[in-house]
Every structure is written in C-alpha cells, then in structure tokens.
N, C-alpha and C positions, 0 to 999 in steps of 0.2 A: 371222528366218524364223518362229520359234515365235510371236512377237508378232503377225505378220501372219496366221498361221494362226488364232490365237484370235480376232482381230478379224473375220475372214471367217466363222468358225464362229458367233460371237455374232450377227453381222448376219443370217446364214441362219436362226438360231433365232427372231429377232424377226420376220422376214418370214413364216415358217411359222405363227407364232402369230397374226399379223395376218390371214393367210389363213384360218386356222381360226375366228377371231372372226367374220369376214364370213360364213363358211359356217354357223356356229351360229346367227347372227342372221338367216339367210336374206336377206342383203343383198349377196351376192357377184356383183354385176353385173360384166360383163367389164371395163369401163373402170376400175372401182374396184379390181378385182383386179390389173389391169395397173399401176395407179398405185403399188402396193406395191413394184414392181421398177423400178429406175432404168435409164436407157439408152434406145436406140431401140426401136421396137415389135417388130421382128424378134427382137432379142436378148432382150427381155422375154418374148416368147412362148416361146422356147426354155427360158428359166429357169423360167417358169411350168409348162411341161410336166414338167420335172424334179421340181418340188415336188409336182405332182399325182400323178406316178408313185410318189413317196416315200410319199404318203398311202395309195395303193392297196396298197403293201407291208404297211402296218399294218391292212389290212382295211377302209379307208374307201372306200366307193363314191361316186363323184362323177359327176354327169351335167350336161351343158350344155343348158339349155332356154331358147330365145328370148333369147339374150344374157346368160344368168344361170346361174352354177354352183350346183347344188343337191346337198346331201349326202343320199344315199339311206339312209345308216345312220350310226351312231356307233360308235366303237371299244370301247365298254363297254355293259353292260346292267345294269338294276336289277332286284332281286328283288321281285316283287309277290305278296302273298297274294291269295287269292280275294276276301276282303273289300275289298282295295285295288282290284282289278279291277272289282268291282261298283260301287264309288264312282266310278270313272272312267266306267263305263257310264251311271250315273245322271247324272253331269255332262253327258255327251253328250246325253241325252234332255232335260235341263233347257235346255241351250243351244239345242236345236232348237225350243223353244217360246218363246224370247226374241224380242222384236221386233228388226228389223234395226237395227244401229248398232254403235258402237265397243265396247260391253261384250260383245256377242255375238262380234265379231271377236277381241277379246282372249282370250276363253275358247277359241275355235277354235284360236288360236295356242298356248295353253297345252296343250290336248289333243294337238295335233300334236307338241309337244316331248316330252310324256310318252310317247306311243305309239311314238315313234322309239327309245326305250330298251328296248322289248320284244324279247326274244330269241324264237326260233322256238317254244319250249314255251309262253312267256307269250302269244304271239299265238294259239296254238291254244286255250288256256284262255279267252282273252278272247272269241274268236269263238263259244265254246260257251255263253256267258252269255245267258240269256233273262230279262229283267225286263219284266213286263207292266204296270208302273205307268203311270198317265196323268198327265202334268204339264201338260196343255193349259190347265188352269184358272188357272195362274200368270199374273198380269198381264193376264188376258183382258179385264177390264173397262176397262183403261187402255192397251191396245195402241196404239190410234190416237194418243192423246196422247203416248205415249212415242216413237213413230216421228216425230212432228212435232218433238218436242224434240231427238231425235237429229239430225234434219235441220238444225235451227238450229245445233247445236254443230259439225256438220261444215262448214257453209257460212261460219261465222265472221262472221255479220252481227250488228250491234247490233240489239237489239229493244226495243220499248216493251211491257212486260208489265203486265197487270192481274191481280191475284190477291187471294184472301181470306186474311187473317191475323187470328186472334183476333176473328172476326166483323166485321172491318173490310175494306172494299175499298181496296186500295192499288195504286199504279202506280209504275213505275220504268224508267229507261233502263239497260240492262245488256248485258253480253257473256255469252252462254251458254258454259258450260265443259264440263259433261258430265252424263250421266244417272246417278244413283246408285240402286241397288236395295237395299231393306231388307225382308226377308221377302217379303210380297206387295204392298208399296208401292213407288212409284218417285218420285224427286225430281229436279228440274232444278236443278243448281248453277249460279248466275249470279254474275258480278262486277258489283256495282252501281257504275256509273260515278261518280256524284256522291259517294258515301260511300267509294268504293274499298275495299269490303268484300265478302266472299262470303256468299251466303245460299242455303240449300237449300229450294226451294219444292215442296211436294207437287204432283204433276201433276194430282191431282183438285181442287186449289184454284186452278188457273189458269183465269181467265175468258177471256182473249184474249192473243195475242202477235202483234205486227206488226213485220216487219223494216223498219228505218229507215236502212239503209246499212252498208257494210262498215267495220269499225273500222280505224283507221290502224295500230294496234299489235297486231292479231291474230296476225301472223307477223313475227318479227324474225330476220334472217339475220346472223350474224357469224362472223368467222374467228379462230381461235386458233392459236398457234404455240409453238415452243420447249418448255420443260419443262411449261408449262401444258397443251399439247396431249397430251403423254405421260401426264400424271396426271389429266386431266379426266374426271369421271364425269358422264354425261348425266343430266339431271333427268327427272322423269316426263313433263314436257310438251315434251321436246326429242327430236330425232333427228339422227343423223349423216348429212349429205348427201354429203360428199365427203372423201377423204383424198388429200393431195398427196404426191409422192415424198419431199419434205423432212420429212414427218411432220405438217405443219400440216393443220388440219381446218376444214371448213365446218359450222357448227351451225345448225339451224333450231329456233327457240324459238316456241312458240305460247301465247298468252293469259296470259302472266305480266304482272302489273300493271307498267306502264312505269316508275314511280318506283322500285319494288323492283328491277326488272331493271337499270336504269341504275346504281344503287348497287352492285349485285353486279358488273357488268361493269367498273365503274370500278376495282374492287380488283385486276383482272387487269393493270392498267397497259398497257404497250406490247405485251404478248403477245395482246391482244384488240382487234379492229377491227370495228365495226358496219358492215355493208355495205348493209343496207336495213331499214326504209324511211328515206328521206332525212330526214324530220321528226325521227326518233329520233337520227340522226347529228348533226343540228343541236342537239338537246337535250343530247347528250353533250358537244359542243364548248362549249356554254354552261356546262355544269356544270364542265368543266375550266377555262374562262376565269375563272369566278367563284372557283374555288379559288386560281388563280394571283394574283388580286387581293389575296388575304390576305397575299401576300408582297411586294407592291409597297411601295416606300419612299415 
C-alpha cells in the first residue's frame, strides 16, 4: 500500500511540474495540458481542475483565454532596486524603437517574464519612473533593410544575395538565419549553402537579395521518446510542438545545417524518428544503411 501511495504521489508531482513548465513558457494550450493526464477526456478534465485548484491554494492565478491557460502571476517575487527598474524601463523604450522582427519579439517576452515577478510595491515604483531619453535614432538609417531581412528570416526562403566585402562585390545562395544587433549596426546572419558556413553580413553592405525558393531543410520535425524525451534540452533553434501521454515529444527544428543535424539525431538511436521532410528521412535511411554496410561480411 505504501509503495502504491509513493508511486501515485511521484506521478502527481511530475504532472504538476509539467503543467507549471507549460504555464511558465506560456505554451499551456488546452490540448497539450490535457495530454499530461492519461485517461478519457472527462476524467482528465476532472483531474486537471484538481491540479488548477491546488495551484490557486499556493496563490497562483490562472486564466483560460482562447483555449490557452495563462498564468497571471507567479508564487514568488524578485527584489528590484530603483536602478534595476530604470534599466527595465530603458529596455522597454529601446524595444519600442526596434524594427519589427524576432529580436523585438524576444525582448518583449523577456520583459514580460521580468515584470511578472514584480510585487505590488515594485509595480508602484516602476509606474512612477519617468525617463525622457529619446532612442528613436537607433537603427533609424537601416530600419527598412532590417525589416526586409527579418522578413526573409521569418519566411525561411533561400535567397540569392549580393553584397560588398572588402571593396569586392560578392554573391551567394544562402539561407537567412537571424538579424544580429551590435551597438548601432545590424547584420544578417546567413548559412551559405555551397560552403555550409555561417556569415554575418552588415545590412548596409547588402546590394540586393532575391528569394529563390523555400529550402527543403528549413524546418525539420522529429519525435523523441523514452529517456531521451525526459532528459532532452531544446536547442536555440527548436521548439516543443506536442507532448504525448507516454512522455514522448514532437520537436520542431529550424535552419540547422542538414549534415550536422543528421549526425546529431543519429546518435539518439531508436529513441528519435524524423517525421518530415521526407527527403531528410531518406537521407537518414541512407546514412544508416551505409553504416550497416561496414558490418557486412
């Protein structure tokens, strides 16, 4: 009886931590939350409500909005000095002057996570801060180029880019990765397809860039299971798409060089299966078959 109680207790702890993880990452969609709990939907909903009520007891306010659970506050707060709060305020003003794109979105997410830790007194102090500095001059002369580059990165198309480098005009077929900011300059990081290397090109040195078709390998979807799924840490270019009741997960990988990705996934053995694109599945099969040939008599 004691053993069964411990197993049930441990299982409940794991589920509550999985639920908290989704809430902290702001990815607590109803279907993904329900997937944490095994059984039919009616039974899962009852169990979920018990867990949500338990979190309320600890002061965590949760609201369901458009099929997604959102954490309104967190059960702890951080102590911020006035200088800390001024820095956060400055970051907000800088963010407001950045061109639209992934960098701006990432900063917005960071600010949201920071401000969620404010208690009532900190919120009051933060709202009293008035900084009249103007940051609109940052990246003002390259705003249009940055927004075009951010669009290329978001759409995942291969591009034929022409640019200046050391007073020479160069061209290359490449896959846009992300826009990088350095002081008041901005760079487009690309993966050059022929050389399979990364290069950071100043946006001011770009002559032209033309989309030439979507890359086959821009997005790779694979499933992991077993101990790998429990211990796996997402890479910077990955996101968790789905969690199944048995603990297996669907991972979406974007823009990792195909040869590098295949070698990494091959190490995961039978705990990892590429689901798409088909061309990469076939490449993995070929890699495995070539390896098996080494053991043929």
